[in-house]
Structure formats: C-alpha cells, structure tokens
N, C-alpha and C positions, 0 to 999 in steps of 0.2 A: 502493500500500502506505496504512491503517495509519499501520504502526510505524514508520516512515520520517521522520511527521513532529510522532512523542514520540521519534524520534533529533532528528531538528535543532531540536527548540523546546525540548529539554527541560524550563532557565532556566525560561522562560518560563511553561512549564507545572506549571513544580512550584509557584512566584508565586503564578501564575492562584488555582490551584488549594487550596493546604495549611490554607491558613486557612478555604476557604467551609465555614463552617456544616451540621452535617447532624444535630447533634440529635435529630428531632424524628425525622428514619426512625431512628438511634437507634435510638433506641423502640423504636419501634410493633416494628422486628425484632430486638432483645433482650428484649418480653413474649411472640417467638412464642417465644422457642424452650427446649426445654423440660427444657432441665437450666444452669445455672449459669455453671458454668463444662465446661473441654475443646477444642476443637480448632476453628478460624475455622477457612476454607478466603476468604480472600481472593483474590477473581478477576477479574486485572487494578489491581492495587496504584496504579496510576500514583500519585505525590507518596507511599504510603506518611498522606494523613490517618489512614483509616479504619484501616487495621490499627496506626497507636497508640492508636487510640481505645480497642477491642477489648481491646490488651494492659494497653494504665494499669485496665481495667475486670476483670483477670483472666481474663482468656480465656488461652487459648496457640492464636497467630494461623502461620500458613504461606500468604503472600501473592509474588505471581506478578503478576509485567508480560511478553510479548514485545517489548519495546525493551529495549536492556540499559545506555542510557541515564540512563535518567527508574527501572531498578530497581537503577543503583547511587547513585542518587540519595535515594532511599528505603529504600534498605541502610542508609542515611547514616543520617536523620532518628529511622532506629524502629527500631537499634541494635543487628539485625540484620537479617542471608542473604535478600531477596526472590533465588525464583526465579528466572529468564528466559525460560521455558519456554510453549509458544504453546495457550491456552482447549480449544482445540482436539484436543491430543493428549490429553489431562486423566485420568487411571488408578488412583485411587485407588477404594479400593474400602471401604463401614461405619467409611466414617472420622471425619467430620465433624459439629458437627455444628449449624451453620450454616455459608452457604456466602453472604459478600457480595458480588455483581457491581453494581459501582455503574457504570452511565458502560462497561461495557468488552465484553458479546454486543451491545450495537449493533452494534459498525461485522462485526461474522459477519453473510455471508448469515442469511436468514428457513433453508434448510436447513443450515445451518449451526447459528444458535439453535435450533434442534433439535433433533442434533448435541448438540450441548455440551452441551443439560441432559438430554438422558437420562448423560451422561458421569456430570453432580451430581449428578444418583437415583443412583448405583450409587457416588456418592465420599459418598453424606450414609449415619449410622448413618440406626436407624431413624427416628421424630417428627423426622428432622431438617428446618428450610425451608431456604428459596432469599429471597436476595432482588438483583431485577433491577430497573434504570434503562431505559427509551429513552427518546431523542425521545420528544415526541404525537406520529402524527401516523397520515395514509396513503401517504403520499410517499413515497419510501423519494431518502436523494439525496450526493449528492459532494461535500468544500468544503472547497479548501483539500491534495486528498490524501488525505483521509480520505472515507470511506464508510460513512452512518449507512442502518441498516433500524428505519423509527418502528413503529410502536403503536398504535392503537388498542383499549379494553380489549373490545370486540367479537375482533378483525383477534387483536390474542393467544392473545384463550380458544383459537379459535377453530385456530389453528398447534401449539397440547398437549390438540386433544382427544380426539390417542390417549397421548396422555403416561400416565401410571403416577403423577402428582406428585396429591396433594390440595388444591385451592382452594382458598388462605384469604381475602386478597382481590387487590386494584387500589387507586390510589387513587392522584391525579396533584396536582402541585406545581409550583410557579414556580421555574427553577432560581435555586440562591441563590446565587452568584457577583454579586457589587455591580457593578450596570446594565444585568442581562441577567434581567431576574426576571419580564419580560413573554414568555421563555421558555418551553415546560409542558414537562415530561416524566411518563411511566403507569411509578411502579411496582406491581411485584406484587413478591407473598409466596405461596409455595409450601413445598405443606409431602407430609416421603414417608412415608406410610404402612406402608410392608412393610418 
C-alpha cells in the first residue's frame, strides 16, 4: 500500500520534494483557471509545496492527503489543517475552480483513476480545470511498496473518452527533482464545461 511508504518515509519525502521548482507548471495551470480567486483542491498534497504556492498567490486551498504523517508535516508547512482522507472517497459538489493532482492519482489503479476523475468532475465548478500528472509510459509498475499507474497521451485519452471533461492539453516534462531529470512525466489538463 503506497500510504505506508509515505508514513515510513515522510521526512525524506518532504525534504526531497518541498523545494522542487514547479513554477512552469503552475503558470500553465493558473492560465487555464476561469477565475483568479477562488478555491483550489490540492489532491494528494504531499509536502504541501503546491498548496503553499496557491495560498501565497491568494487562492483559498483545501489540501488533502492519505498519509497522516505527511499531512501533519504539510499542515505545519502551509499553516492550515490538511484533511486526511482517501481521494477515492472525494465527495464535494460544484466547489472548486481548480483541482491540482500532482503525482497523486498515479498511485491508483486505472479503474480507480477513472472513478476518482468522475468525482473530481462533480467537485469542480462549471469551467473548473483539473491538472494531473503521471509517470510517462505504457507499463504500470511497483517500486518500494508503491504502485505506479503510467500513461502515454493516447492511453490516457482512451481511458477518459467517456468522461464529461473537455480535453485541454497534455504535455511531457522531465522530473524537476535534482538528479532525476531523465524521468518523464505526462501532464494533463482537463476542463469541466457543464
């Protein structure tokens, strides 16, 4: 179970991710938001790095993570409580202008990714957008007690073909953590139009 990894390695994970430079991706996401104020859901917030950025930009942020140990560290870092909950149980309606799911949905099975995206659709306001990132590739794998669901653009678009989201764009990036630049990520932005 991936959550055990994050509970057992919370300090290392926090230290290795909290300063990673996501500014280029923030810019792409924020340009797609229909409102420049409002509430963003940080789904699987990890260290709280991204939640803190959005708070600093003046957004209201709800941050959620499944690891209680990491959530406690993130709460301290961002200065507000992180909700400890499973993203598969997401139950909001028409609330958020944006959902940020950076390297979090990738720990779900493909069928769970699909179901969680349906819940995200419900949680977004009209014209709300979701950003998600996955390890790039065709083959899913397990490593250090974590499972990774990987996507190429075509594999992801095939998965979501029956969802009500409007497709915005996908783009590939290297890992922003030092020494891991060769690891590839598929980034996805979808919009709720109705």
